[in-house]
C-alpha positions as CSV (number, residue, x, y, z in Angstrom):
1,X,26.6,-20.0,10.6
2,X,24.5,-17.8,8.6
3,X,24.5,-14.1,9.1
4,X,21.9,-11.9,10.5
5,X,20.6,-10.7,7.5
6,X,20.2,-14.0,6.1
7,X,18.2,-15.3,9.1
8,X,16.3,-12.4,9.0
9,X,15.2,-12.3,5.3
10,X,14.4,-16.1,6.1
11,X,11.9,-15.3,9.1
12,X,10.4,-12.4,7.3
13,X,9.7,-14.6,4.4
14,X,8.1,-17.3,6.3
15,X,6.0,-15.0,8.1
16,X,4.8,-13.3,5.2
17,X,3.8,-16.4,3.3
18,X,0.6,-17.5,5.4
19,X,-0.8,-13.8,5.4
20,X,-0.1,-13.5,1.3
21,X,-2.7,-16.5,1.1
22,X,-5.1,-14.7,3.2
23,X,-4.7,-11.3,1.3
24,X,-5.5,-13.4,-1.9
25,X,-8.8,-15.2,-0.5
26,X,-10.1,-11.7,0.8
27,X,-9.3,-10.2,-2.8
28,X,-11.3,-12.9,-4.2
29,X,-14.1,-12.6,-1.7
30,X,-14.0,-8.9,-2.3
31,X,-14.7,-9.6,-6.0
32,X,-17.3,-11.7,-5.6
33,X,-18.8,-9.5,-3.6
34,X,-18.6,-6.7,-5.7
35,X,-20.3,-8.7,-8.6
36,X,-23.3,-9.8,-6.6
37,X,-23.8,-6.0,-5.6
38,X,-23.4,-5.1,-9.2
39,X,-26.3,-7.6,-10.4
40,X,-28.5,-6.2,-7.1
41,X,-28.0,-2.6,-8.4
42,X,-28.8,-3.3,-12.0
43,X,-32.1,-5.3,-11.0
44,X,-34.0,-2.4,-9.6
């Protein structure tokens, strides 16, 4: 039987996984938006 700390570690790792994917997608979207805004600002 696994100890409480091992169980807790596994649960936390499993919970962090989907959030990590969302953070990466959000970061990519933010970068893309920043590039678009820079282009628009330079046109004026």
